[in-house]
N, C-alpha and C positions, 0 to 999 in steps of 0.2 A: 542463540535463543535459549532463554531460561527454561529448564525442564520443569513442567508442572508436577507438583507432588500430589499423589493421590491420597485421599483420607484413609486412615487405618480403620479396618473393620474389626471391632471387638468380637471375641468368640461368642459372648453371650447373646449378641444380636445378629449373629450370622446365620445363613441358611443351614450350615453344617450343624450348629447347635440345636436348631429347631428340628432338623431331621433326626438327629440322635435322640432327642426327647421323644419323638414319635416312636422310634424303634424301641426305646426303653419301655414305654407304655405298652407296646405290643408284646414285649417279652414278659412283662409282669402281669399281663391281663389274665392268663390262665393260672399260673402258679400262685399268684398273690390275690388278685381281685376276686377270682371265683371262690377260693376258700373263705376269704373275708366276707363275701356276700352270704355264703352258706352259714357261717357262724352268726352273722347278723340275723339271718332268717330264723335260725333256731331260737335265738334270744327273743325275737319279736313273737314267735309262735308260742313260746312258753308264757310270755306275758299275756298274750291274748287268750290262751287256753285257761290260764289261772284267773282271768277276770272276764269270763264270757258273759255278755249281756245280750239278751235277745234283741233282735232288730225290731223296728216298729211293726213289720208284718208278722214277726214271730209272736209278738205279744198278743195278737188276736187269734193265733193258731194254737189250739189246745194240744195238738198232736206233735209235741216236741218232747224229747227225752227228759229234759230238765223240768218242764212244766208238769209232765205226767208223774215223774218221780216225786216232785215237791208236793203235788196235789195228793198223792197216795199216802205219803207219810203224814201230811197235815190232817187228812180225814181219819187216819188210824188213831192219831192223838186225840182228835175231837170225839171219837166214839168211846172214850174211856168211861167205864161204868154203865154203858148202855146195855139193855137187855138184848138177847139174841134176835128177838123180833124187830127191835129198833135197828139193829145192825143190818138185818136182811133188808129192811125198808130203805136204809141209806145207801146200801150197795146197789139196790135196784135203781134208785134215783141216779147214782153215778153211772150205772150201765146205760141208762137212758140218755144221759148227757154225753157219754163216750161210747157210742154204739159200735165202734170198731175195736174196742178193747174187751177181752174176755176177763171176767172177775169171778172169784170165789173166796170163801174164807173157811177157816177151820176153827170150831169152838173149843172150849176148854176140855170137852169130853172127846176130842179128836174126831168129831163128826164133820164131814165135808158138806158145806152148804153153798148152793149155786143159785143165787137170786138172778132174776132176769132170764135171758136166753143164751147162756154160755154154751158153747159148742165143745168144751173140753170134756174128754172122757176120763173121769176121776173115780176113784173107789169111794165106797160109802163111808169108810173110816180112814183116818190118816195115821198110819203107823210110821215108826221110825224108818223102816225100809222104804216106804213111799216117799218120805222126805228126801232120803238119799238118792232114790231113783229120779225124783223130779229135779233135784239140784244137778245131777249128772246130765239129764236131758237139757237143762237150762244152759249149762256150760258148753255143750256140744252144738246146740241149736243156734248157730250164728245168725239165722234169719229172724229170730224171735227176740223180743225185748220183754223182760220180766222184772217185776218189782215186788218184794216181800216186805211187809211191815207188820210189826206186832201191834195189836189193838191196845190203845192207851200209850203206845210208843214206849212201852216198858215191858220187858220179858217177864218180870217178876209178878205182874198182875194176873197172869195166867187166864187172860180172856180169849186167848187164841191169836191167830194171825190171819192176815188177809193178803191175797195174791192177785196181781193183775198181769196180763200177758197180751202183747200186741205184735203183729208182724212189723218188722223194720221198714218194709216197703211203704207202710202207712205213716211213717214218722218223718219228721224234719229235724235232723240233728244239727243244732246250732254250732256245736264244736267242730263237726266235720265241715260244715260250710265255711266257717271262719278259717279252718286249716286250708281248705281249697283256695280261699281268697288270698291267704298269705302266700300260698305256693304260686299263685298267679302273679302276685306282686313281686315275688322274688325273681321269677323268670322274666317278668317285665323289666325289672331293674337290670338284669343281665343283658337282655336284648337292647335296652336303652344305652347301656355302656358300650356295647358292641357298635351300635349305630353311631354313637358319639365319636368313637375312635375312627370309624370310616369317614364321618363328616369332617373331623379335624384333618385327616390325611388328604381328603379330597380338596378341602379349602386351601391347604398348604400348596399342593401342586397346581391348583387352578390359579391361585394368586401368582405363583411363579410363572406359569404359562402366560397369564395376562400381561405381566410386566415384560416378558420377552417379546410378545406380540406388539406391545407398545413401542419397544425398541426397534423392532423390525419395521413398523409403520413409519417411525421417524427416519429410518434409513432410506426408505423408498419414496416417501412423499416429499416433494420439493416445492419451494416457493419460486418467485421470479428470479432469484439469484442462482438457481440451479444448485443450491446447497441444502443438505438435510436440516431439519429444524432441531434446535437443542431440546433436551428432555429435562423436565422438572424432577430433581432428585429428592425422593421422600425418605429413603432408607440408606444406610451405609453398609449394607451387607455386600455379598459378592456381586449381585446384579447391580447394586448401587455403584460399586466401583467401576463396573463395566459402563454404566451410564455416564459416570464422571469422565472416564477416558473417551467416550464417544463425544461428549460435549467439548472436551479439549481438542479432539480431532476436527470438529466443526469450526472451532475458533481458528485453528491453524489453517484450515482450508480457506476460510474467509479471508484471512490475512494474506495468504498466498495468492488468492484470486484478485484481491485489490492491488497487490504489487504487480501482478501480471497485466491487469487492466491498465495501470498507470504506465508501465513500460510499453505496452502496445500503443497507447495514446501518444506517448513521447515519440515512438518510432514513426507513427503516422504523421505527426506534426513535422518531424524532421524531414521526412521524404517530401511532404507537401511544400515545405519552405525551400528545400534544396531544388525541387523541380521548378518552382516559380523564380528562385534566384538565378538559376542557370539559364533561364530563357532569355534574360536581358543581354548578357554578354554573348550568348550564342547568336542572337539576332544581329548584334553589332558585327560579329565575325563574318556572318554570312553576307551581310551587306558589303563588307570590305572585299570578300571573295568575288562578289558580283561586280564590284568596281574594278578589281584587278583583271577580270576577264576582258575588259575593254582596252587594257593597255597592251603595248607591243611586248610580247614575251617570246622566249625561245620555245622550241618544242618540248624540251624537258620541263621548262617552267609551266607550260600549259598542262602537261601530264601531272605534275605535282599539284597544280591548282585543282585539276579535276578530282584527284585522289582526296584532296582536302575537303572539297565540296561533298564527296561521297561520305567521308567520315563524319562531317557535320550533319549530314542527313541521318546517318546511323545514330549519332548522339541525340538528335532531335527525336527520333523514334523511340530511343531508350527512355528519354525523359517522359515522353507521352505514355509509354507503357508503365513506368513507375507511378505516374500520377493516376492512371486508370486503375492499376492494381490497388493502390492505396484507397481510392474512392470505392472500389468494389468491395474490398474487405471491410471498409468502414460502414457499409450498408447505405451509402449515400446515393448509389445508383441501384434502382430497383428494376426487376425484370417485369416486363409487360407481355405475358404469353398470349399467343393467339394461334389459330389453326392455319398453318402456312404450307405451301408447296415448296419443300426444301430443294427440289431439283431446279425449280425456277430461280431460287436465290443463288444456287451454285453456278448456274449458267450466267447470271448477271454479274457475279463477282469475277468469274473467269474472263468475261468480256472486258471488264475494267482492267484486269491485270494482263490481258493478252498483248497490248503494245509493249509493255516492259519485258515480257517473256521473249517477244520477237526481237527486241533490242539487245537482250542479253544472249541471244542465240539459243533459246530453249525450244525444244520440240514439244508442243502442247498436244497431248493425246486425250481428247475428250470424247467419251462414249457414254452418254446418259440416255435412258429411255424417254420416250415422248409422254408416257403416262405420268400423271402427277403423283407425287409421294407426299402425303400430308403428315406432318408432325405438329405437336403443340409446342411452340418455341417462341422466343423473343427474336423477331427478324433482325433487329439492329445488332444485337449481341451475337447472333449466329453469323452475320456478315463479319463481325470483328474476329470471330474464331477463324473463318476462312482467310481473312486478310493476314492474320498472324501466321497461319500455316503456309500460305503462299509466300510470304516474306521470308520465312525461314528457309523455304526451298530455294529461293533466289540467292540468299546469302550463303547458305552452307552446302548446297548441292549444285553449285555452278559447274563443277567438274563433270557431272553427268549430262548436263544440257538436256534434261528431260523432266517433264512433269505430266502426270496422268490423272484423269478424273473419270472414275467408273462407278457403276452401280453393281454391288455384289450381293447375291442372295445368300442368306444365312440358313443354317439347318432348322431353326425354329419358325421359318416362314417370314422372317423379317428381311428388310432390304437395307443394306448398309451402303454408305458412301465411302469409296476408297480413293485416298489421295496418296500418290506414289511418286518417288523420284529415283534416280540412278546415281546419287552421289556416293560419297565414301562412308556414309552412316553417321549416326549421332556420336559415336564413340571416337571418331577420327578427329584429329586436331584441325582447326580452321582458323585462318587469320581473322575472320569476321566473327568468331565465336564470342558470344556475350555472356551475360549472367543468367540467361534462361528465363527472363521476366515474361517474354512473349508466351512461352509454353505454360508458365505458371498461370497467366491470365486465361489461356485456353482451358487448362485443367479446372480452374475455378468456375468458369462459365458453363462448361459441360456438366459439372456436378450439380450446379444450381438448376440447370434446365433438365436434369434427369437423362443425360446423354452419356453413353459409354464411349471412350476413346481408347482403342487398342493400338499400341505402337509396336511394330516389329522392325528393328533396324539391324542391318548387316553391312559388311564392307561393300556389298553390291547395290545398296540402296535402302530406302526407308519406305515402309507401307503403314498408313494410318487409316484405320477403320473407324467410322463414326456411325453409331446406330442407337436406337432407343434402349433404355436400361431394361425395360420389361414391357411385354405386350406389344401392341402395334404402334403405340405412340409413347413419347416420353412422359415422365411422371408429373409434369406441371399441370395445374388445373386452371381452366378458364375463369376469368373474373365474372362476377355477376351471378 
């Protein structure tokens, strides 16, 4: 038979290559992907910080660092050339608009002016030392936000300067919020990449597990031919090669099963044809033997004629057994189980065989209880079992001149039927020993009816125990 060649699996499409790719991604995740993400985060953050634009909500919120600082410098520029009274009035208006902000200004003569309701404790005049002290406090006070702008937006005008101060808890810093948002995006990207790696790994092993389970299902699920179903091959990787080998095995099993079925059918037809073809000459020979018995023969001739008749009977029985075995194994004879009293069937069969036992000089030792023993069996084929066993005893245990039928109690509470003889045993040579077709028929029928047949044979005789396979009755089920 030509050996089927398996398709070659390229490394690029193999399970090994995909698994190595997952391992490489896992190894590069921390030393490469994490630093690359960090660099990208810094780059994006620098772009966002350099181009900060307030959100729609922030445009309507005056308490943002950028809006306050822009407003303060814009107002300082707008107050260019105004009188101190006008500057006081404008700063008062601004304080009313921004009630959470403390404001004051210092005029050209270094006098401190606090319009509105400022809570700052400031000196009457603003000296250089005061400016240094304020700047120092401003740099150390991380919880305060201060903006200083020269009036007219030009230090050379000498109109003084204006100062605003507010607690950072009252502010909404757009840059900080954007930085927090970019940080969340960065860590979200890291988490997404980690989850993506887990998903890819999970999908790889789930797909491999699903394909293996499909292969297992194909091995266990069978159709009417008692053969596994072939598998549709979608990939040429290692599992694909296994599937291809499995399909090749299914094809070879199917071919072997077909050949075995053909050989079995040929054997059965041959046995059936031989059985029928042998019956015609056998009938003619038996008729001639019957005619010879009416002729004048010597004692030796009559003895040989009787032996010939006996052998013809054995041959006829062998042909019947061959035909019966062939029909049984072909399924043409079906069992018809029913609940029967097996002890009654044994007594009836023994009564039919008793004249032959008496003729052959056998001592029939029959000891069966009167109580019925019910099994679910086919009565016709159970009688056939008994007939074959009795016939074997007559043929092969003639030297013992004994046959016994008893009921034997087993340890599990079951009752067995014991058929015994005192011959030389099954291993001893016998001139009447045949091919064992009778015992083969008995074995087949007992298996089909769920009956156990235990045989123990020695040189002192043979004991055959017959009892149900399990429970109180054999495994056959009643019809209907």
